[in-house]
N, C-alpha and C positions, 0 to 999 in steps of 0.2 A: 504494499500499499504506500501511498504518498507520505502518510504520516510516519511510517517506519523508515522510509527513505530519508525523510528530513531528520529523523532522530539519529540515524546512522551518520549522516552528514554533519550534524551538530557535534556528535561525539568525536568525529574525526577532527573538527575544527578545534575543539577543546583540547584533545590530545596533542595534536601537532602545532597548533597556534601558528606563529609566524614561520614555522618550518614546513608548513603545508605546501605541497608542490603538485604538479600535474600528475606525476606517477601515482601519488596517494589517491587522488580523485579517480584516476583511470582504474586503479585496482578495485576501488569501490564500485565503479560503474560495471566493471567486468564481473563482479560478484553478483550482479543483478539489481543493484540499487537504481530504481527508476529515476530519482531526481539527479543523481550524478550522471546518468546516461543522457538525460534531457539537457543538461548543461553543456555536454559535449556536442550533442546534436544541434543545439542552437548556435553554439560557437562555430561549428563546422559549416552550418548554413550561412552564417554572416560572413565567414571567411570566403566561402565559395562565391558569394555575391561580389565581394571585392576582387577576387581573382578573375571572375568572369569579366568585370569591367576592365581590368588590365589587359586580359586576352583580347577583348574587343578593340582596345586602342592600339596595342603594340604588336598583336599577332606573334607571340613567341612560339618557338619550337617545342618548348617544355616550361613548366613552372616548377621551381624547386622551393619548397617551404622548409624552413629550419626554425630552431629555437626550442626551448623546453616544452612548449605545448605540443609539439609534434611527437613527444613521447607517448601521446595518447593513441598514436597509430590510427587504425580504422575507425575508432570512435569519433575522430574528427575528420579524417580524410574521406570517408564514405559520404557523409552529407556535403562536404566541400566539393567533391568531384560531381555529385549529383546536381548541385547548383550550377557548376560550370557548364555541364551538358545542357541544362535547361536555359541558361541565360546568354551563352555565347551566340552571337548572331550569324557568323559565317559557319555553314554546315561543316566545312572541312576542319575548322578550328574547334569544333565541339568535342573532338576526341584528343585534344592536346593533353599529353601526359602531365598529371599533377602528382609530383613525387616529393619524398622527404630528402633533405640534405644528407648525404652519405657521412658526413663528419659529425652528424648528430647535434646536440645542443651546444657544443663548443665551436661550431663552425665560424661564428663571428669572431671569437677570440683568436682562433687559428689564422683566419684571414688577416686580422689586424696585425698579428705577430709577423706574418710573411710580408706585409706591406712595410712594416717598420724595418725588417731586415733588408728589404730591397732598398729602402730610402738610405739606410746606413751604408750600403755597398755602392750606392750610386747606380743600381741596377735597374 
């Protein structure tokens, strides 16, 4: 029930506090918590709407999403991809691959370190 889902989510918030992360919420959703699953479904839908807008404007060959929220995997990717298919205008672009960054949640930090190294070597 929704009340049980809310209670589990509240318990998680109390237990984890400021240390609560995407993985914690994804585990809760994966265990069948309807409220946690709904949070990811809504986030994925909104992300997909934004991605579809980018695809409509830039027509990329692929969309790579990174950051900690992508640890939720299909919980967020499936509704995101669904929105992209529904909202992209060009039929050929409706199947644009939407994938997660291979470097995981540390992709931005790794990229920044590489840029700093290149700047330091004049590369």
